[in-house]
DOPAZA-538473 format. One record per residue (C-alpha): y, x, z. Coordinates in Angstrom, 2 decimals. Example, Ala and Ser with C-alpha at 12.3 -4.5 7.8 and 13.67 -1.06 7.14 Angstrom:
BEGIN
+---------+---------+---------+
!      py !      px !      pz !
+---------+---------+---------+
!   -4.50 !   12.30 !    7.80 !
!   -1.06 !   13.67 !    7.14 !
+---------+---------+---------+
END
This chain:
BEGIN
+---------+---------+---------+
!      py !      px !      pz !
+---------+---------+---------+
!   12.52 ! -100.83 ! -100.93 !
!   11.70 ! -103.13 !  -98.02 !
!    8.16 ! -103.78 !  -96.81 !
!    6.49 ! -106.70 !  -95.07 !
!    6.92 ! -104.87 !  -91.73 !
!   10.70 ! -105.10 !  -92.18 !
!   10.47 ! -108.93 !  -91.64 !
!    7.96 ! -109.35 !  -88.76 !
!    9.79 ! -111.99 !  -86.73 !
!   10.72 ! -114.21 !  -89.66 !
!    7.28 ! -114.12 !  -91.24 !
!    8.69 ! -113.17 !  -94.66 !
!    6.83 ! -110.72 !  -96.83 !
!   10.08 ! -109.53 !  -98.44 !
!   13.66 ! -110.62 !  -99.19 !
!   12.52 ! -112.55 ! -102.27 !
!   10.17 ! -114.58 ! -100.02 !
!   13.14 ! -115.49 !  -97.80 !
!   15.21 ! -116.53 ! -100.82 !
!   12.42 ! -118.57 ! -102.37 !
!   11.90 ! -120.45 !  -99.10 !
!   15.57 ! -121.53 !  -99.11 !
!   15.60 ! -122.55 ! -102.81 !
!   12.09 ! -124.02 ! -102.78 !
!   12.11 ! -127.32 ! -104.56 !
!   12.42 ! -128.24 ! -108.18 !
!   16.12 ! -129.18 ! -107.98 !
!   17.74 ! -126.88 ! -105.40 !
!   18.68 ! -124.09 ! -107.81 !
!   20.30 ! -126.64 ! -110.13 !
!   22.18 ! -128.26 ! -107.25 !
!   23.45 ! -124.84 ! -106.20 !
!   24.43 ! -124.07 ! -109.79 !
!   26.50 ! -127.24 ! -110.14 !
!   28.12 ! -126.76 ! -106.73 !
!   29.00 ! -123.18 ! -107.74 !
!   31.57 ! -124.79 ! -110.06 !
!   33.26 ! -126.55 ! -107.12 !
!   32.83 ! -129.51 ! -104.76 !
!   30.87 ! -132.42 ! -106.20 !
!   30.24 ! -135.97 ! -105.14 !
!   26.72 ! -137.33 ! -105.04 !
!   27.14 ! -139.32 ! -108.26 !
!   28.42 ! -136.29 ! -110.14 !
!   25.44 ! -134.23 ! -108.93 !
!   23.05 ! -137.02 ! -109.87 !
!   24.46 ! -137.03 ! -113.45 !
!   24.40 ! -133.22 ! -113.67 !
!   20.88 ! -132.75 ! -112.29 !
!   19.15 ! -134.90 ! -114.91 !
!   15.83 ! -136.37 ! -113.92 !
!   16.15 ! -136.19 ! -110.13 !
!   15.69 ! -139.41 ! -108.15 !
!   18.25 ! -140.49 ! -105.58 !
!   15.71 ! -139.99 ! -102.78 !
!   14.80 ! -136.44 ! -103.80 !
!   18.45 ! -135.45 ! -104.40 !
!   19.41 ! -136.72 ! -100.90 !
!   16.43 ! -134.89 !  -99.38 !
!   17.19 ! -131.60 ! -101.10 !
!   20.90 ! -131.84 ! -100.23 !
!   19.93 ! -132.44 !  -96.57 !
!   17.67 ! -129.41 !  -96.63 !
!   20.36 ! -127.22 !  -98.19 !
!   22.79 ! -128.47 !  -95.54 !
!   20.31 ! -127.73 !  -92.73 !
!   19.79 ! -124.23 !  -94.18 !
!   23.56 ! -123.55 !  -94.17 !
!   23.89 ! -123.42 !  -97.98 !
!   25.83 ! -126.66 !  -98.46 !
!   28.45 ! -128.53 !  -96.43 !
!   28.63 ! -132.30 !  -96.61 !
!   32.06 ! -133.89 !  -96.13 !
!   32.24 ! -137.60 !  -95.39 !
!   35.71 ! -139.05 !  -95.82 !
!   34.78 ! -142.24 !  -93.85 !
!   36.21 ! -144.50 !  -96.51 !
!   35.14 ! -147.77 !  -98.07 !
!   33.61 ! -147.50 ! -100.59 !
!   31.90 ! -144.41 !  -99.16 !
!   33.15 ! -141.10 ! -100.45 !
!   31.18 ! -137.93 !  -99.67 !
!   31.32 ! -134.56 ! -101.35 !
!   29.23 ! -131.42 ! -101.16 !
!   30.48 ! -127.84 ! -101.20 !
!   28.81 ! -124.45 ! -101.03 !
!   29.25 ! -122.55 !  -97.79 !
!   29.98 ! -118.81 !  -97.85 !
!   26.22 ! -118.24 !  -97.53 !
!   25.70 ! -120.67 ! -100.42 !
!   28.23 ! -118.81 ! -102.61 !
!   26.31 ! -115.61 ! -101.96 !
!   23.08 ! -117.31 ! -103.04 !
!   24.81 ! -118.80 ! -106.10 !
!   25.95 ! -115.30 ! -107.05 !
!   22.36 ! -114.08 ! -106.78 !
!   21.18 ! -116.94 ! -109.04 !
!   23.87 ! -116.24 ! -111.68 !
!   21.81 ! -113.59 ! -113.51 !
!   18.96 ! -116.06 ! -113.82 !
!   21.38 ! -118.51 ! -115.44 !
!   22.56 ! -115.82 ! -117.84 !
!   18.94 ! -114.90 ! -118.72 !
!   18.13 ! -118.54 ! -119.34 !
!   21.15 ! -119.00 ! -121.57 !
!   20.41 ! -115.84 ! -123.56 !
!   16.73 ! -116.77 ! -124.00 !
!   16.90 ! -120.56 ! -124.29 !
!   15.49 ! -120.69 ! -127.84 !
!   12.58 ! -118.41 ! -126.93 !
!   11.82 ! -120.33 ! -123.77 !
!   11.92 ! -123.61 ! -125.70 !
!    9.38 ! -122.19 ! -128.14 !
!    7.16 ! -120.90 ! -125.36 !
!    7.22 ! -124.24 ! -123.54 !
!    6.31 ! -126.04 ! -126.76 !
!    3.41 ! -123.61 ! -127.25 !
!    2.28 ! -124.20 ! -123.65 !
!    2.41 ! -127.99 ! -124.12 !
!    0.22 ! -127.68 ! -127.27 !
!   -2.16 ! -125.38 ! -125.46 !
!   -2.43 ! -127.76 ! -122.49 !
!   -2.97 ! -130.75 ! -124.78 !
!   -5.85 ! -129.06 ! -126.60 !
!   -9.17 ! -129.38 ! -124.72 !
!  -11.12 ! -126.11 ! -124.32 !
!  -13.82 ! -125.57 ! -126.94 !
!  -16.62 ! -125.74 ! -124.36 !
!  -15.36 ! -129.16 ! -123.15 !
!  -16.04 ! -130.73 ! -126.58 !
!  -19.40 ! -129.11 ! -127.13 !
!  -21.27 ! -131.95 ! -125.43 !
!  -22.84 ! -130.20 ! -122.61 !
+---------+---------+---------+
END
């Protein structure tokens, strides 16, 4: 087991901290997941990562590229054609995320139920908030 003193220069508390800093952002794990299946163009990623805005997808792709996880290839054509591919480092990260994908698939019904319960719980005001004082 590693300790915080194993990562003094980087400022990481552990390996998980380093990983989370790279995948920080709501959409990065999904981007990596869809790129794990092969190169993708921006439009295909936008359709696959439902709910992400163009601006945020561009920003997160740029961050993943800067971190050495993704490579951007511009074909210099009109209309523009650009695709994104995982680097070897990105493939390693994708392999580390694969068990999380498997867990999510195996527990999707339970997670759906838990999220519905959470939404109900969050929508119900606490008893003391309705007591008038």
